[in-house]
C-alpha positions, -999 to +999 in steps of 0.1 A: -101+081+333-131+072+341-128+031+339-094+037+358-119+051+389-144+021+385-115-003+386-102+011+417-134+015+433-144-025+424-110-031+441-117-014+473-152-030+473-132-062+469-109-057+494-139-046+520-158-077+511-129-099+515-114-088+547-152-089+565-157-121+553-124-127+568-137-116+602-170-134+600-152-171+587-147-184+619-187-183+635-205-217+634-226-222+612-256-249+607-247-286+612-212-279+606-177-282+628-181-256+663-161-271+686-130-243+694-099-245+674-068-257+695-039-231+693-006-248+692+025-230+694+059-246+692+080-257+725+100-230+740+124-246+748+136-257+711+163-249+698+158-234+660+177-252+637+206-237+619+191-235+587+158-219+597+146-192+582+135-163+588+096-160+579+082-131+567+045-123+576+021-096+562-014-085+576-038-091+554-051-054+550-016-047+536-014-079+511-045-067+501-037-034+492-004-042+478-020-066+457-044-041+442-019-021+436+004-047+419-027-061+400-028-023+383+008-026+364+001-059+354-007-067+315-037-087+308-019-116+297+000-116+332-034-111+350-046-145+334-014-164+334-022-160+373-042-185+374-025-212+359-002-240+375+015-262+357+037-292+356+073-287+337+062-307+308+036-284+301+065-257+296+085-278+281+066-306+256+090-319+236+093-352+255+059-360+264+034-356+300+061-375+325+096-367+314+120-365+340+126-327+335+158-320+365+165-282+352+155-249+338+153-256+297+154-229+273+125-241+264+104-234+297+123-202+302+108-191+266+074-205+274+073-183+308+078-153+293+050-164+264+026-177+289+033-164+323+021-186+346+014-181+382+028-214+396+043-245+393+039-279+410+073-303+410+071-341+415+097-372+422+108-373+389+114-335+387+133-342+422+168-360+426+193-340+446+195-309+468+214-285+448+194-297+414+160-292+430+175-253+446+188-249+409+160-260+388+138-238+412+155-207+414+160-210+376+120-211+372+114-183+398+148-157+377+125-162+347+094-154+366+077-118+358+059-123+393+075-150+419+052-182+414+036-210+432+061-237+441+041-270+451+051-302+463+026-332+471+045-338+505+016-351+529+039-375+547+034-417+546+032-431+502+028-393+491+057-374+501+079-363+467+110-354+487+113-376+516+106-407+497+139-400+482+170-405+506+192-387+489+170-356+496+174-359+534+143-347+553+124-362+572+103-394+568+068-395+581+042-426+587+008-422+565-019-401+581-039-432+593-009-440+611-011-411+629-046-405+634-047-435+655-026-418+682-046-386+679-016-366+689-019-331+678+012-323+690+031-345+668+009-333+638+020-296+646+053-304+647+053-329+615+036-297+597+061-274+611+092-296+602+081-304+563+077-267+560+110-256+570+124-285+549+106-280+517+113-240+521+149-246+522+146-262+486+125-231+476+094-247+480+064-224+489+029-241+488+025-275+503-007-291+490-014-307+524-032-321+545-055-344+533-089-332+552-108-359+538-128-383+562-123-422+550-157-436+554-156-464+530-134-492+529-136-494+491-116-459+487-083-469+469-076-427+461-078-419+493-062-453+512-042-448+543-039-409+533-069-399+557-062-393+592-092-416+601-129-418+600-141-398+628-147-363+615-136-346+650-108-361+654-097-351+613-103-317+622-083-315+654-053-332+633-055-311+602-058-282+622-022-288+639-005-300+603-022-261+586-010-244+619+023-258+622+025-257+586+022-219+576+039-209+609+072-214+591+059-200+556+042-225+537+010-228+523-013-254+536-039-268+511-071-286+526-079-312+500-102-331+481-131-307+489-163-310+492-149-346+507-134-382+486-137-405+520-172-418+507-158-426+475-152-460+457-138-448+419-108-429+411-111-397+393-078-401+379-097-433+359-130-418+357-158-393+367-168-409+406-202-394+418-205-401+459-239-408+476-240-381+502-271-358+510-262-321+523-271-328+558-242-361+557-218-334+537-219-310+568-220-335+591-191-353+585-173-343+554-170-304+559-163-309+594-122-310+588-123-286+563-142-260+585-116-267+608-087-260+588-102-229+573-108-213+606-069-223+615-064-200+585-053-225+558-043-204+523-055-229+499-085-254+493-083-283+465-114-292+450-121-325+437-134-336+402-160-359+421-193-348+415-225-345+444-254-351+424-279-357+456-267-316+460-262-302+426-284-327+403-261-329+379-228-356+375-211-316+365-176-322+389-173-303+419-146-284+398-165-270+377-193-263+402-204-225+411-230-243+441-199-264+449-172-238+450-193-203+459-226-211+474-206-240+495-172-234+500-174-198+499-211-185+510-217-213+534-182-221+550-162-186+547-133-194+527-114-168+517-082-183+505-072-198+471-091-221+457-072-245+432-087-274+414-074-309+417-053-316+382-072-312+351-055-336+331-070-365+349-094-391+337-126-377+351-120-343+332-103-352+300-130-379+293-156-355+292-140-319+285-113-303+264-087-281+279-102-248+268-141-259+278-126-273+316-103-236+320-135-215+312-159-236+331-139-238+362-130-202+364-163-189+357-176-214+387-156-199+409-121-215+413-085-195+411-065-215+400-066-240+374-038-269+381-024-290+355-047-285+324-038-312+298-029-288+272-018-252+284-018-232+259-051-242+247-063-240+283-048-204+285-056-189+251-093-195+257-095-186+293-076-149+279-103-150+252-132-155+274-120-123+292-114-103+257-151-107+248-167-098+286-178-138+289-154-137+320-160-099+334-128-077+350-143-081+377-141-116+380-107-123+368-096-093+396-113-111+421-091-142+419-055-125+406-056-101+438-066-130+461-038-148+447-012-119+449-018-112+482-015-146+495+022-148+477+024-112+495+016-127+530+038-155+527+069-135+517+067-150+479+064-113+464+080-082+486+063-049+491+107-043+475+093-054+442+061-044+442+067-009+443+100-020+421+071-028+394+052+000+395+079+027+394+090+004+360+053+007+351+055+038+325+026+065+334+006+077+300+021+111+292-011+137+294-009+165+270-016+195+287-046+211+270-038+250+257-051+276+278-083+294+256-065+328+248-083+358+232-081+362+195-063+398+192-079+422+176-068+436+144-050+464+142-065+496+129-048+515+106-044+548+112-069+572+092-056+593+068-056+629+071-069+655+044-040+678+050-006+675+036 
């Protein structure tokens, strides 16, 4: 009972802290974005699409409260599972790393029962037709104990896993670079709304977009034409517009790739990349669009594997750096949403860390979601073992899992009814009442024999 009181008290403190920081996160910080955020609204004359789904929203306070209740009813294995978002090949390892899975296999279903991950990400190889994609996603969701984040990279331009397939019949948008030249925030807002509406109809609930990098290096091939441009204020305006449009239609937006990858001249898919940026330069340039997106309420920030050695004094990837994720992203920029790593199967990670090492270090440093570890089982077992031996504290685990669950509740992925059903199904430990103390009966005295007959 004492442990339970401490746990609940810890959750209340966490919820209060998160709520306070949400209120202050809009405050400006030295050297960073101070320009007011433009608020976009849909055209009142626009007729809703016939297929448009109603958007379910929940207040931050209610979401945190319900998330805390749901957390208390989860097993340790379920809690740790929420920290992982994986590609389908990690749920069904029989065909290698890039197999074109297009349906939810029996092996995937068994894997979801054994390792109850918090989310999945689909790629072009998994997306063939509208009905097939819906069936794949519903099969995964129906198997999962807790509803999944289902993510996709749908940025527009070259990185559009869905729109690049004509059979999916979704809107094709130009590259961010081309759009950035127009400086048309209203267009980007409608772009975010359209992408969100169309992918949500398929079953997706997270878009790994927009790219918030300010492209300042012409040698940057990893970002290429995916950035809105080289002017931080203009990029900030368009990033904010996309976030507002996307989340207004019920899909979580993701700012990537923090702390800003626009100045790099390497590719983290292939090698470790260090950018020559001081903290002053990062604040004046690279952080500006991220702060705009945070002010606009972005649910996710994706942290890159680049290193910023002039800031951290090490070539440690940002995705494994407590200084980057906690001190800068959380404390300085005030982000209180979900921190997701870039894919951990990239060479910048796998060349230097095992799946177990990378998973443990990124959670220890402050990330909430581990994206695509190269070996899910190894990574999951490592984090589970570190929680069990106390090297990852229960409060640290609770911090991330409650944040993840609250985001799912805010976006209608997890519902109040599902929380209540889970709580009612969770058995309450039976307590055997202690019997009331009773007086020991006094021995009955035998009647004294009389000497008379």
